C-alpha positions as CSV (number, residue, x, y, z in Angstrom):
1,M,10.3,3.7,-40.9
2,N,11.8,3.2,-37.4
3,L,14.4,0.8,-39.0
4,S,15.5,3.6,-41.3
5,G,16.3,6.1,-38.5
6,G,13.1,6.8,-36.7
7,F,10.1,8.9,-37.3
8,V,7.7,11.4,-35.7
9,G,4.5,9.7,-34.4
10,S,1.5,11.0,-32.6
11,L,-0.7,10.1,-29.7
12,G,-4.4,11.0,-29.4
13,D,-6.0,13.6,-31.6
14,Y,-6.7,17.3,-31.7
15,S,-10.4,17.0,-30.9
16,T,-10.2,15.4,-27.5
17,G,-6.5,15.5,-26.6
18,A,-7.0,16.0,-22.8
19,S,-10.3,14.3,-22.2
20,Q,-9.5,11.0,-23.9
21,I,-6.4,10.7,-21.6
22,I,-8.1,11.5,-18.3
23,M,-11.5,9.8,-18.8
24,P,-10.3,6.2,-18.7
25,H,-8.9,7.0,-15.2
26,V,-12.2,8.6,-14.1
27,V,-14.9,6.4,-15.6
28,G,-13.0,3.4,-17.0
29,S,-13.6,4.2,-20.6
30,I,-12.7,6.9,-23.2
31,E,-16.3,8.2,-23.1
32,V,-15.8,11.0,-25.7
33,Y,-16.3,8.7,-28.6
34,E,-18.8,6.3,-27.1
35,Q,-22.5,6.0,-27.3
36,Q,-24.4,8.5,-25.1
37,T,-27.7,7.9,-23.3
38,S,-30.0,7.6,-26.3
39,W,-32.1,10.7,-27.2
40,P,-35.5,8.9,-26.8
41,V,-34.5,8.1,-23.2
42,V,-33.5,11.7,-22.6
43,L,-36.6,13.2,-24.2
44,E,-38.9,10.8,-22.2
45,N,-37.2,11.2,-18.8
46,S,-35.1,14.3,-18.5
47,K,-36.5,17.4,-16.8
48,V,-33.5,19.6,-17.3
49,V,-31.0,19.5,-20.1
50,V,-27.8,21.5,-19.8
51,I,-25.9,22.2,-23.0
52,W,-22.5,23.2,-21.5
53,G,-19.7,24.6,-23.6
54,A,-21.2,23.0,-26.8
55,N,-22.7,24.4,-30.0
56,P,-24.4,21.3,-31.5
57,L,-26.3,23.3,-34.1
58,A,-23.0,24.0,-35.8
59,T,-20.9,20.9,-34.9
60,L,-23.5,18.3,-35.8
61,R,-22.8,19.2,-39.4
62,I,-19.6,17.2,-39.2
63,A,-18.6,13.7,-38.2
64,W,-15.6,11.3,-38.4
65,T,-16.9,10.3,-41.8
66,A,-19.9,11.5,-43.8
67,T,-22.8,12.6,-41.5
68,D,-26.5,12.1,-42.1
69,E,-27.2,14.8,-39.4
70,Q,-29.6,12.7,-37.4
71,G,-28.9,14.7,-34.3
72,F,-30.7,17.8,-35.5
73,K,-34.1,16.3,-35.3
74,Y,-33.6,15.4,-31.6
75,F,-32.6,18.9,-30.7
76,E,-35.7,20.1,-32.6
77,E,-37.8,17.7,-30.5
78,L,-36.0,19.0,-27.4
79,K,-37.0,22.5,-28.3
80,N,-40.6,21.5,-28.6
81,K,-40.8,19.7,-25.3
82,K,-42.6,22.0,-22.9
83,D,-41.8,20.0,-19.8
84,I,-38.0,20.0,-20.2
85,K,-36.0,23.1,-19.1
86,V,-33.0,23.8,-21.3
87,I,-30.0,25.7,-20.0
88,V,-27.2,26.8,-22.3
89,I,-23.9,27.6,-20.6
90,D,-21.5,29.3,-23.0
91,P,-19.4,32.5,-23.0
92,I,-20.9,33.5,-26.3
93,R,-24.6,33.4,-27.5
94,S,-23.9,30.7,-30.0
95,E,-26.2,29.4,-32.8
96,T,-27.5,26.8,-30.3
97,A,-28.3,29.4,-27.6
98,Q,-30.1,31.5,-30.2
99,Y,-32.0,28.4,-31.4
100,F,-33.3,27.7,-27.9
101,D,-34.7,31.2,-27.6
102,K,-36.6,30.3,-24.5
103,A,-33.7,28.6,-22.8
104,Q,-31.8,30.1,-19.9
105,W,-28.4,31.4,-21.2
106,I,-25.5,31.7,-18.8
107,A,-22.3,33.2,-19.9
108,P,-19.3,32.5,-17.7
109,V,-15.8,33.9,-18.2
110,P,-14.1,31.6,-20.8
111,N,-12.1,28.7,-19.3
112,T,-13.7,28.9,-15.9
113,D,-16.1,26.0,-16.1
114,T,-14.2,24.0,-13.5
115,A,-14.4,26.7,-10.9
116,M,-18.1,27.1,-11.7
117,M,-18.7,23.4,-11.1
118,L,-16.5,23.4,-7.9
119,G,-18.6,26.2,-6.4
120,M,-21.8,24.2,-7.0
121,M,-20.3,21.1,-5.6
122,H,-19.2,22.9,-2.5
123,Y,-22.7,24.2,-2.0
124,L,-24.2,20.8,-2.5
125,Y,-21.9,19.3,0.0
126,E,-22.3,22.0,2.7
127,S,-26.1,22.0,2.3
128,G,-26.2,18.3,2.5
129,K,-28.1,18.1,-0.8
130,Y,-25.6,15.9,-2.6
131,D,-26.4,12.2,-3.0
132,K,-24.3,10.7,-0.3
133,E,-25.5,7.2,-0.9
134,F,-24.5,7.3,-4.6
135,I,-21.0,8.7,-3.6
136,E,-20.5,5.9,-1.1
137,N,-21.7,3.0,-3.2
138,Y,-20.7,3.9,-6.7
139,T,-17.6,6.1,-6.6
140,Y,-14.1,5.9,-5.3
141,G,-11.8,8.7,-4.2
142,F,-14.3,11.2,-2.9
143,D,-12.5,11.3,0.4
144,K,-9.3,12.4,-1.4
145,F,-11.2,15.1,-3.4
146,L,-13.2,16.5,-0.4
147,P,-10.3,18.2,1.5
148,Y,-9.5,20.2,-1.7
149,L,-13.1,21.1,-2.2
150,L,-13.4,22.4,1.4
151,G,-10.1,24.2,1.3
152,K,-8.3,22.0,3.8
153,T,-5.3,21.5,1.5
154,D,-4.8,25.0,0.4
155,N,-6.8,27.2,2.8
156,T,-9.2,28.1,-0.1
157,P,-12.7,26.7,0.2
158,K,-14.2,26.4,-3.3
159,N,-17.5,28.0,-2.2
160,L,-20.0,30.0,-4.2
161,E,-18.3,33.3,-3.4
162,W,-14.9,31.9,-4.6
163,A,-16.4,30.5,-7.8
164,S,-18.4,33.6,-8.5
165,K,-15.3,35.8,-8.5
166,I,-13.6,33.5,-11.0
167,C,-16.4,32.6,-13.4
168,G,-18.3,36.0,-13.3
169,I,-21.7,34.4,-12.5
170,D,-23.3,35.7,-9.3
171,K,-23.5,33.3,-6.4
172,D,-27.3,33.3,-6.3
173,T,-27.4,32.0,-9.9
174,L,-24.9,29.3,-9.1
175,K,-26.9,28.3,-6.1
176,E,-30.1,28.2,-8.2
177,L,-28.4,26.1,-10.8
178,A,-27.2,23.5,-8.3
179,D,-30.6,23.3,-6.7
180,T,-32.2,22.9,-10.1
181,F,-29.8,20.1,-11.1
182,V,-30.2,18.1,-7.9
183,S,-34.0,18.4,-7.6
184,N,-34.8,17.4,-11.2
185,R,-33.7,14.6,-13.5
186,T,-30.8,16.4,-15.2
187,M,-28.6,15.5,-18.2
188,L,-25.4,17.5,-18.5
189,M,-24.3,17.6,-22.1
190,S,-20.7,18.9,-22.5
191,G,-18.8,20.0,-25.6
192,W,-15.1,19.4,-26.2
193,G,-14.0,23.0,-26.4
194,M,-13.6,23.3,-22.6
195,Q,-10.8,20.7,-22.6
196,R,-8.8,22.3,-25.3
197,A,-6.9,24.5,-22.9
198,H,-4.2,24.5,-20.2
199,H,-5.2,21.9,-17.6
200,G,-7.8,20.7,-20.1
201,E,-8.4,17.4,-18.2
202,Q,-10.1,19.3,-15.4
203,P,-13.5,20.4,-16.8
204,H,-14.7,16.9,-17.8
205,W,-13.3,15.4,-14.7
206,A,-15.2,18.0,-12.7
207,M,-18.3,17.4,-14.7
208,V,-18.3,13.7,-13.8
209,T,-17.8,14.6,-10.2
210,L,-20.7,17.1,-10.2
211,A,-22.9,14.5,-11.9
212,A,-21.8,11.9,-9.3
213,M,-22.8,14.3,-6.4
214,I,-26.1,14.9,-8.1
215,G,-26.4,11.1,-8.0
216,Q,-28.3,10.5,-11.3
217,I,-25.6,8.7,-13.3
218,G,-27.2,5.5,-14.6
219,L,-30.8,6.7,-14.2
220,P,-32.9,7.2,-17.3
221,G,-32.3,10.7,-18.6
222,G,-29.8,11.6,-15.9
223,G,-26.0,11.9,-15.6
224,F,-23.7,13.3,-18.2
225,G,-22.7,13.0,-21.9
226,L,-19.6,14.3,-23.7
227,S,-20.6,13.7,-27.4
228,Y,-24.2,14.9,-28.0
229,H,-22.7,17.7,-30.2
230,Y,-20.8,15.5,-32.6
231,S,-21.4,12.7,-35.1
232,N,-25.1,12.1,-34.1
233,G,-24.2,11.5,-30.5
234,G,-27.2,10.0,-28.7
235,A,-28.9,8.8,-31.9
236,P,-30.0,5.1,-31.4
237,T,-27.5,2.9,-33.2
238,C,-29.5,-0.4,-33.2
239,K,-32.8,-1.8,-32.3
240,G,-31.4,-4.6,-30.1
241,A,-29.7,-4.4,-26.8
242,V,-26.0,-3.3,-26.8
243,I,-23.8,-5.4,-24.6
244,G,-21.1,-3.1,-23.1
245,G,-17.6,-4.2,-22.2
246,V,-16.9,-5.4,-18.6
247,N,-15.9,-2.4,-16.6
248,S,-16.8,-3.4,-13.0
249,A,-16.7,-6.2,-10.6
250,S,-19.4,-7.4,-8.3
251,V,-18.7,-8.4,-4.7
252,G,-21.1,-10.0,-2.3
253,K,-21.4,-11.1,1.3
254,F,-22.6,-14.7,1.6
255,N,-24.1,-16.8,4.4
256,D,-22.9,-20.3,5.3
257,E,-25.3,-21.8,2.8
258,G,-24.0,-19.7,0.0
259,G,-26.9,-17.3,-0.2
260,I,-26.2,-13.7,-1.0
261,L,-26.7,-11.4,1.9
262,T,-25.5,-8.1,0.3
263,S,-23.7,-7.2,-2.9
264,K,-22.0,-4.2,-4.3
265,I,-20.6,-3.1,-7.7
266,L,-17.0,-1.9,-7.7
267,P,-15.6,0.0,-10.7
268,I,-12.7,-2.0,-12.1
269,N,-10.5,1.2,-12.2
270,A,-11.0,1.5,-8.4
271,I,-9.3,-1.8,-7.8
272,D,-5.5,-2.2,-7.3
273,E,-5.4,-5.6,-5.8
274,I,-7.6,-8.4,-4.6
275,Y,-7.2,-10.5,-1.5
276,I,-8.8,-13.9,-1.5
277,L,-9.4,-15.3,1.9
278,A,-12.4,-17.6,1.0
279,R,-13.2,-20.3,-1.4
280,V,-13.3,-18.7,-4.8
281,E,-13.6,-20.1,-8.3
282,L,-11.7,-18.3,-11.1
283,D,-11.4,-19.2,-14.7
284,T,-8.7,-18.2,-17.2
285,Y,-10.9,-15.4,-18.7
286,A,-11.2,-13.8,-15.3
287,M,-7.4,-14.0,-14.8
288,A,-6.8,-12.5,-18.2
289,F,-9.2,-9.7,-17.3
290,L,-7.4,-9.0,-14.1
291,A,-4.1,-8.9,-16.0
292,D,-5.4,-6.5,-18.6
293,N,-6.4,-4.2,-15.8
294,N,-3.1,-4.6,-14.0
295,I,-4.7,-6.0,-10.8
296,L,-2.7,-8.0,-8.4
297,L,-4.2,-11.1,-6.7
298,H,-3.1,-12.4,-3.3
299,I,-4.3,-15.8,-2.2
300,F,-4.7,-17.0,1.4
301,S,-5.4,-20.5,2.8
302,A,-8.3,-21.4,5.1
303,Y,-6.1,-20.6,8.0
304,Q,-5.3,-17.1,6.8
305,S,-1.8,-18.2,5.7
306,F,-0.5,-16.4,2.6
307,R,0.0,-18.9,-0.3
308,G,1.0,-16.8,-3.3
309,S,0.3,-13.9,-5.6
310,F,-0.7,-13.4,-9.2
311,F,1.2,-10.6,-11.0
312,P,0.1,-9.3,-14.4
313,N,2.7,-9.4,-17.2
314,T,1.0,-7.3,-19.9
315,S,1.8,-4.1,-21.7
316,N,0.0,-2.3,-18.8
317,S,2.5,-3.6,-16.3
318,V,4.6,-0.9,-14.7
319,N,7.6,-3.0,-13.6
320,K,9.5,-3.2,-16.9
321,S,12.7,-1.1,-16.9
322,G,15.9,-2.8,-18.0
323,F,17.9,0.2,-16.8
324,V,16.5,0.0,-13.2
325,L,16.9,-3.8,-13.2
326,L,20.6,-3.4,-14.1
327,A,21.1,-0.7,-11.5
328,Q,19.4,-2.8,-8.9
329,L,21.6,-5.8,-9.7
330,R,24.8,-3.7,-9.6
331,A,23.8,-2.2,-6.2
332,F,23.1,-5.8,-4.9
333,D,26.5,-6.9,-6.1
334,D,28.3,-3.9,-4.6
335,L,28.7,-4.8,-0.9
336,S,29.1,-1.2,0.2
337,K,25.8,-0.1,-1.4
338,R,23.9,-3.2,-0.3
339,L,25.2,-2.9,3.2
340,F,24.3,0.8,3.3
341,I,20.6,0.0,2.3
342,A,20.4,-2.9,4.7
343,R,21.7,-0.8,7.6
344,E,19.3,2.1,6.8
345,I,16.3,-0.3,6.7
346,T,17.3,-1.9,10.0
347,R,18.0,1.4,11.6
348,A,14.5,2.7,10.7
349,R,13.0,-0.5,11.9
350,I,14.7,-0.3,15.3
351,L,13.8,3.4,15.8
352,N,10.2,2.9,14.7
353,A,9.8,0.0,17.1
354,A,11.4,2.1,19.9
355,I,8.9,4.9,19.2
356,N,6.1,2.5,19.7
357,C,7.4,1.6,23.1
358,K,7.8,5.2,24.0
359,V,4.2,5.9,23.1
360,Y,3.1,3.3,25.6
361,G,5.5,4.4,28.3
362,V,7.8,1.4,27.9
363,S,11.6,1.9,28.1
364,L,13.7,0.3,25.4
365,D,17.3,1.2,25.0
366,T,18.3,1.3,21.3
367,A,21.9,2.5,21.8
368,P,23.6,-1.0,22.0
369,H,21.6,-2.2,19.0
370,L,22.4,0.9,16.9
371,D,26.1,0.6,17.9
372,A,26.2,-3.0,16.8
373,L,24.5,-2.1,13.6
374,A,27.1,0.6,12.8
375,R,29.8,-2.1,13.3
376,A,28.1,-4.7,11.2
377,C,30.4,-5.4,8.2
378,D,28.2,-7.9,6.2
379,I,24.6,-8.7,5.7
380,A,24.6,-11.7,8.1
381,A,25.8,-9.3,10.9
382,V,23.0,-6.8,10.1
383,M,20.4,-9.6,10.2
384,A,21.9,-10.7,13.5
385,V,21.5,-7.2,14.9
386,E,17.9,-7.1,13.7
387,G,17.1,-10.5,15.3
388,G,18.7,-9.6,18.6
389,F,16.7,-6.4,18.7
390,A,13.5,-8.2,17.9
391,K,13.8,-10.4,21.0
392,W,14.0,-7.2,23.2
393,Y,11.2,-5.5,21.3
394,F,8.8,-8.5,21.5
395,A,9.5,-8.9,25.2
396,A,8.4,-5.3,25.7
397,W,5.0,-6.2,24.1
398,N,4.0,-7.7,27.4
399,E,4.2,-4.3,29.0
400,I,2.1,-2.7,26.1
401,I,-0.7,-5.3,25.7
402,E,-3.1,-5.2,28.6
403,D,-4.8,-8.6,28.2
404,Q,-1.8,-10.8,29.3
405,R,-4.1,-13.8,30.0
406,S,-5.0,-14.3,26.4
407,F,-2.1,-12.5,24.5
408,K,1.0,-12.9,26.5
409,F,4.0,-13.0,24.2
410,T,6.6,-15.8,24.9
411,T,8.4,-16.6,21.7
412,R,7.9,-15.9,18.0
413,S,6.4,-18.8,16.1
414,K,5.3,-19.2,12.5
415,R,4.0,-21.8,10.0
416,P,1.8,-22.4,12.0
417,P,1.7,-19.9,14.8
418,A,1.5,-21.5,18.2
419,D,-0.8,-19.1,20.0
420,K,-3.3,-16.2,19.4
421,I,-0.8,-13.4,19.6
422,N,1.5,-15.1,17.0
423,A,-1.5,-15.8,14.8
424,L,-2.4,-12.1,14.9
425,I,1.2,-11.0,14.2
426,S,1.5,-13.4,11.3
427,Y,-1.7,-12.3,9.6
428,V,-1.0,-8.5,10.0
429,N,2.6,-8.9,8.9
430,T,1.5,-10.8,5.9
431,R,-0.9,-7.9,5.0
432,I,2.0,-5.5,5.3
433,Y,4.2,-7.7,3.1
434,N,1.5,-7.8,0.4
435,V,0.9,-4.1,0.5
436,C,4.6,-3.4,0.2
437,L,4.8,-5.9,-2.7
438,S,1.9,-4.2,-4.5
439,E,3.4,-0.8,-4.1
440,I,6.8,-2.0,-5.3
441,Y,5.1,-3.4,-8.3
442,K,3.9,0.1,-9.1
443,T,7.5,1.3,-9.3
444,E,10.2,0.0,-11.7
445,L,12.1,-2.0,-9.0
446,D,12.3,-5.7,-9.2
447,P,10.7,-7.3,-6.1
448,R,13.0,-10.4,-6.5
449,I,16.1,-8.5,-5.6
450,G,16.3,-7.5,-1.9
451,F,19.2,-6.0,0.0
452,L,18.6,-7.0,3.6
453,H,16.8,-10.3,2.9
454,E,18.6,-12.7,0.6
455,P,17.0,-13.5,-2.7
456,N,16.5,-17.2,-3.3
457,Y,14.9,-19.6,-5.8
458,R,11.5,-19.6,-4.1
459,A,10.6,-16.2,-2.8
460,L,10.5,-12.5,-3.6
461,S,12.6,-10.5,-1.1
462,L,12.5,-6.7,-1.7
463,H,9.0,-6.4,-0.1
464,L,10.4,-8.1,3.0
465,D,13.0,-5.3,3.2
466,L,10.4,-2.5,2.9
467,A,8.1,-4.2,5.4
468,E,10.7,-4.0,8.1
469,I,10.2,-0.2,8.1
470,F,6.4,-0.3,8.0
471,K,5.6,-3.2,10.3
472,P,6.2,-1.2,13.5
473,I,4.4,1.9,12.0
474,L,1.3,0.2,10.6
475,G,1.1,-3.4,11.7
476,D,2.3,-3.3,15.4
477,R,0.3,-0.1,16.1
478,L,-2.8,-1.7,14.7
479,I,-2.3,-4.8,16.9
480,F,-1.7,-2.8,20.0
481,G,-4.8,-0.6,19.4
482,M,-7.2,-3.4,18.5
483,L,-6.1,-5.5,21.5
484,N,-6.2,-2.7,24.1
485,K,-9.5,-1.4,22.9
486,R,-10.9,-5.0,23.0
487,E,-11.8,-4.8,19.3
488,I,-10.0,-8.2,19.0
489,T,-10.5,-10.6,21.9
490,A,-9.8,-14.3,22.6
491,K,-13.4,-15.1,21.4
492,D,-12.3,-14.0,17.8
493,F,-10.1,-17.1,17.4
494,E,-11.0,-20.6,16.4
495,T,-9.1,-23.9,16.6
496,D,-9.4,-26.1,13.6
497,A,-7.4,-29.4,13.3
498,G,-5.0,-28.1,15.9
499,R,-4.4,-24.8,14.1
500,I,-5.4,-21.4,15.3
501,R,-7.3,-19.0,12.9
502,F,-9.6,-16.0,13.1
503,G,-13.3,-16.2,12.8
504,R,-15.0,-14.5,9.8
505,E,-16.0,-11.4,11.8
506,A,-12.4,-10.9,13.1
507,V,-10.9,-10.9,9.6
508,Q,-13.4,-8.3,8.6
509,K,-12.6,-6.1,11.6
510,I,-8.9,-6.3,10.9
511,E,-9.3,-5.6,7.2
512,L,-11.5,-2.6,7.8
513,K,-8.9,-1.2,10.2
514,M,-6.1,-1.9,7.7
515,I,-8.0,-0.3,4.8
516,E,-8.8,2.7,7.0
517,K,-5.1,3.2,7.9
518,L,-3.7,2.7,4.4
519,S,-6.2,5.2,3.0
520,S,-5.5,7.8,5.7
521,C,-3.1,10.6,4.9
522,A,0.1,11.8,6.6
523,N,2.5,14.6,5.9
524,V,5.9,13.4,4.5
525,A,8.4,15.9,3.2
526,G,5.8,18.6,2.8
527,Q,3.3,16.3,1.0
528,S,0.0,14.9,2.2
529,L,0.2,11.3,1.1
530,T,-1.8,8.1,1.9
531,W,0.1,5.4,3.7
532,R,0.1,3.4,0.4
533,Q,1.7,6.3,-1.3
534,I,4.2,6.7,1.5
535,I,5.2,3.0,1.1
536,R,5.6,3.6,-2.6
537,R,7.6,6.7,-2.0
538,E,10.0,4.7,0.2
539,A,10.5,2.2,-2.6
540,N,11.2,5.1,-5.0
541,Q,13.7,6.5,-2.5
542,I,15.6,3.2,-2.7
543,K,15.3,3.3,-6.5
544,K,16.8,6.9,-6.6
545,Y,19.7,5.7,-4.5
546,V,20.5,2.7,-6.7
547,C,19.9,4.5,-10.0
548,E,21.1,8.1,-9.3
549,G,23.1,7.9,-6.1
550,V,20.7,10.1,-4.2
551,P,21.3,9.6,-0.5
552,Y,18.8,7.2,1.1
553,E,17.5,7.5,4.7
554,G,14.9,5.0,6.0
555,L,11.6,6.5,7.1
556,V,11.3,7.0,10.9
557,W,7.8,8.0,11.9
558,R,7.6,10.0,15.1
């Protein structure tokens, strides 16, 4: 039909239009059409069952195909279980609420379920009753959600009083509900009606978050389910074990003999990139799995030297825009545009480095370098300005770094670094390069085409451009802080076959600092963004310039 002039297609369905889009980003699977915790497990282990925004006594009469209505018998068994408390949350007293005549019925204002859940989550957090261990070990992103919950982003704490005014349920009832959920094995059974509304992705997302704070996801009879009301959801589908798809990765800490010291499960949707700094065996299936999930792989040698990256090339890959590629090539071929971008990047690099010196009370005159930059008429001249400034800047490091006995800077050396300070600079810079490369990959820019650094047959170059801006902001400040606080000392380095490298503990300390910084937020152009997002924003600013002619100004962080 497309060959005959196109046609109108569709995406998703009417039943779960919002939920089926958001759930893969939240739990790694579509969830709404998947098997629920089986009814026998619920009936044996649950102490509280919450039927939230669902009317299974009506909707179990339908299915995708013909239904044998198995689900009814399980709701009948649930009604007859004296040791399970049933709570029905629904604006109307539905057939299900009437069927469970002894159940607690709570009737919020329609389409206020998310506010109701947020109020309970705020109470659980402030009272310390939430499962902190579950949040830390089995979830990702709670630190991004918490400022909103506490009202730090909009000056509106989502407390019980706030929720009560919106949903129409008094705060004491909300508090009682939260206490009941967290102190008993609780199964939250949601319907689909709540997501058929404006911002329909929010209620199910909130329910998963609430279930995570309760901390019972994965325990028999605990957690949440989104399909108990439809097509016999929860009815056992086979007598044997069901092997689910791979949706997580396991990481471990090993001793020198290869024994596992600790291990942790990481949801695959929480992983953007993997850095391999140890001896690891990967097969082709593992590589294909990483590609399918759009995960980048960065590989380092035994001496912490960067050796290469694996970039997915699947339908999930972001970096696939012919229009942007052509615009990027045209900007590269247009000397005035290329020179403008190169100057802006170098200007930002000079100013950011000078700000570092000012913070530590070191004088560094940028005027002659900026004047020379303004006069530079080709890329080679811009590179010469950058190189000349770098000599002055690195010389100033000896006034910033306190331990001059172990970390005195003399000259920049690479491949391999000649001393401890160069080894530290090389490793941290490489991490900045990799992060910039990963964030560029999430845009539509082609990392092979740089503007300051020349593209060549062997290397990518755009991430080197972007890193010039962020090395002083992220990398150099990390180095100064760790050295002057004695978090990294001469004892953290080893010499192997004449080459300097970090010990295992030193790498871990640097990585934890890097992760902490990249995950922290800063305000840029009125937005609170993580530093990863700020790097990506900078790449997109360059993209806007080459594609739309929007003026570009390199980020200067004061």
